Structure formats: structure tokens, C-alpha cells
C-alpha positions as CSV (number, residue, x, y, z in Angstrom):
1,M,-21.6,31.6,23.8
2,K,-23.9,31.2,26.4
3,N,-27.5,29.7,25.5
4,Q,-30.4,31.4,25.6
5,F,-32.5,29.0,26.4
6,L,-31.4,26.0,29.2
7,E,-32.6,22.8,29.7
8,A,-34.8,22.4,33.1
9,G,-36.6,19.3,33.3
10,Q,-38.7,17.0,31.4
11,I,-42.1,15.4,31.8
12,V,-42.4,12.3,32.6
13,N,-46.0,10.9,33.3
14,T,-49.1,12.3,33.9
15,H,-50.9,13.2,37.2
16,G,-55.1,12.7,37.0
17,I,-57.7,14.0,34.5
18,R,-57.3,16.7,33.8
19,G,-54.6,17.1,31.8
20,E,-51.8,17.4,35.0
21,L,-48.2,16.6,34.4
22,K,-45.6,15.4,35.9
23,I,-42.0,17.2,35.8
24,M,-38.6,16.1,36.9
25,P,-37.0,19.3,37.4
26,W,-33.3,19.5,36.1
27,A,-32.5,22.4,38.6
28,D,-31.7,23.1,42.5
29,S,-35.1,22.4,43.8
30,P,-38.7,21.8,42.2
31,E,-39.9,25.1,43.7
32,F,-36.7,27.1,41.1
33,L,-39.2,25.5,38.3
34,C,-42.9,26.5,40.1
35,G,-41.3,30.3,39.6
36,F,-42.2,30.8,35.9
37,D,-45.0,31.6,33.8
38,T,-43.1,30.7,30.7
39,L,-41.3,27.4,29.8
40,Y,-40.0,26.4,26.7
41,M,-40.9,23.6,24.7
42,E,-39.1,22.4,21.2
43,G,-38.1,26.0,20.9
44,R,-42.2,27.4,21.4
45,P,-42.8,29.4,24.6
46,V,-46.1,27.3,26.4
47,K,-48.1,29.4,29.3
48,V,-48.1,27.7,32.5
49,L,-51.4,27.9,34.5
50,S,-50.2,26.1,37.8
51,A,-47.1,24.6,39.7
52,R,-47.0,22.9,42.7
53,P,-43.7,21.0,43.6
54,H,-44.8,17.7,44.8
55,K,-42.1,15.8,46.6
56,T,-39.5,15.9,44.4
57,M,-41.1,16.6,41.7
58,V,-43.2,19.4,39.7
59,L,-46.9,19.0,39.0
60,A,-48.2,21.2,36.4
61,T,-50.9,22.4,34.3
62,L,-50.2,24.2,30.7
63,E,-52.2,26.2,28.7
64,G,-53.7,24.0,25.9
65,V,-53.0,20.7,27.9
66,D,-56.6,19.9,29.2
67,T,-56.8,16.3,28.9
68,V,-55.0,13.3,30.1
69,E,-54.4,12.3,26.3
70,K,-53.3,15.3,25.4
71,A,-51.0,15.4,28.7
72,M,-49.7,11.6,27.6
73,K,-48.4,12.9,24.2
74,L,-46.2,15.6,26.1
75,K,-44.4,12.1,27.8
76,G,-40.8,12.6,27.3
77,K,-40.9,15.9,26.5
78,I,-37.8,18.6,27.7
79,L,-38.9,21.9,29.0
80,S,-36.5,25.1,28.9
81,I,-36.0,28.1,30.5
82,D,-35.0,31.2,29.2
83,R,-32.1,32.6,31.2
84,T,-33.4,36.4,30.7
85,D,-36.1,35.3,33.0
86,V,-33.8,33.8,36.4
87,E,-31.2,36.4,38.3
88,L,-29.1,34.2,40.0
89,P,-27.4,35.3,43.2
90,D,-24.0,36.6,43.4
91,G,-21.5,33.7,42.9
92,R,-23.9,31.5,41.7
93,H,-24.1,29.9,38.0
94,F,-25.8,28.1,35.6
95,L,-24.6,24.3,35.4
96,A,-24.2,24.9,31.7
97,D,-22.2,27.5,31.8
98,L,-19.7,26.0,33.7
99,M,-18.9,22.8,31.4
100,G,-16.4,23.0,29.4
101,L,-14.6,25.1,31.3
102,R,-10.7,25.1,31.3
103,V,-9.5,24.1,34.8
104,L,-6.4,25.7,35.9
105,N,-4.4,24.7,39.5
106,A,-4.6,28.2,41.6
107,A,-1.1,27.7,42.6
108,D,0.5,27.5,39.4
109,G,-1.5,27.8,37.3
110,A,-1.2,24.9,35.2
111,E,-4.2,23.4,33.2
112,L,-5.4,20.3,34.5
113,G,-8.5,19.7,31.9
114,I,-12.0,20.9,31.6
115,I,-15.2,20.2,33.5
116,A,-16.6,17.5,31.5
117,D,-18.8,16.5,33.7
118,I,-20.7,17.8,36.9
119,L,-22.5,15.5,39.7
120,T,-25.0,16.8,41.8
121,P,-25.4,14.7,44.9
122,P,-27.3,16.3,48.1
123,A,-24.8,18.0,49.9
124,H,-23.1,20.0,47.0
125,E,-21.7,19.5,43.5
126,V,-18.8,18.1,42.5
127,Y,-17.0,19.2,39.1
128,V,-15.7,16.1,36.6
129,V,-12.4,17.6,35.6
130,R,-10.6,15.3,32.1
131,G,-7.4,16.4,30.8
132,S,-4.0,14.7,29.7
133,G,-4.8,11.4,30.7
134,K,-6.0,12.4,34.4
135,E,-9.2,13.1,36.1
136,Y,-10.4,15.3,38.9
137,M,-13.2,15.0,41.0
138,I,-13.4,18.6,42.5
139,P,-15.9,19.9,45.3
140,A,-17.5,22.7,44.4
141,V,-17.2,24.6,47.9
142,D,-15.4,27.3,48.6
143,A,-12.4,25.2,50.4
144,F,-11.3,24.3,46.5
145,L,-12.7,27.1,44.3
146,A,-10.1,29.6,43.9
147,E,-11.6,31.5,41.5
148,T,-15.2,31.0,38.8
149,N,-14.6,33.3,35.9
150,V,-17.1,31.9,32.9
151,E,-16.9,34.9,31.0
152,G,-13.2,34.6,31.1
153,G,-13.7,30.5,30.5
154,Y,-12.3,29.2,33.8
155,I,-12.0,28.1,36.9
156,K,-9.0,28.0,39.2
157,V,-9.0,25.5,42.1
158,N,-7.3,24.8,45.0
159,L,-6.0,20.8,44.7
160,I,-5.2,18.7,48.0
161,E,-3.1,15.0,47.8
162,G,-5.3,12.1,46.6
163,M,-7.8,14.6,44.5
164,E,-6.3,12.8,41.8
165,S,-7.4,9.5,40.0
């Protein structure tokens, strides 16, 4: 079952003296997180009064947080989004929905393992697949991804020589 709320970032510091927060986004870009009117902290909705990208971070003002002292108390807190507030483009998926999916070899249907981790270097994601004592590092690009079926609980991949570690 898909979680309704997805972790989207962490408050890492304050900014200025008026309660603005510095948030490390766990998304494709800081701009993505800036697009939300409501974020969730510890399961409760929090209204976003303002948000703007700042380098790789988001600077945001949340309702009820108007002093640096109030902001400091939130340092380390995780912020979530409601998945119903997001419409992903076709072919895009939340990373949380991919974790744990079975990974099948597109050539013969053999199960290779499950997605145990997803690395996010600048170019593209890399799926770390573990199973039967083997590990595969599969770039999340069209050449390697034959089919992604989140509802079915699997992805099919095209392997090439040297992908197995």
C-alpha cells in the first residue's frame, strides 16, 4: 500500500531572525518543494507562507514560526508532502514507491532481487538491486528499464555484461 504522506525534506537550520527555515529538499529540485502551500510535520499540516529556492536548499516561512527561537526548535524535523497534492508526469514515480519492488530480467523473467536502495547522483538515479547473494547497480535510464509496474510490484530490466557485482 502506498503511503499518503511522503518525506520530502528536513529542516537543517534557521535563516535570518524572523523565523525563516533552511530546508534540505529530498526531491528532484528545490523548486519542486517550493510549489506546496501545505507541508506536514509529525503528521500535522503546516501552512507555507513563503518558500523560495536558495542554491540547493529551500528557504521557507511556516505559519506560527515567526522568531528565530521558534525556528531553532524545529531544526532536524522531517517535512512531508501529501501525494494527492502532486501530479507526476507519465513515466515518473516517487522513489518511495520503487523501494522494495521485485526486479526481473526482461530477457528471461528471472527474478534478480528487489530494489534495496536508490542512489541519486546528478546524472540519473541508480537502482541498487539485491538478491540471492548478488548485487546489481542499474542506471534508471530507458536503455536499462524495460518496464516499470508499480501497481504490479515489479520492474523489468535489460542487463548487460558487467552489471553484476
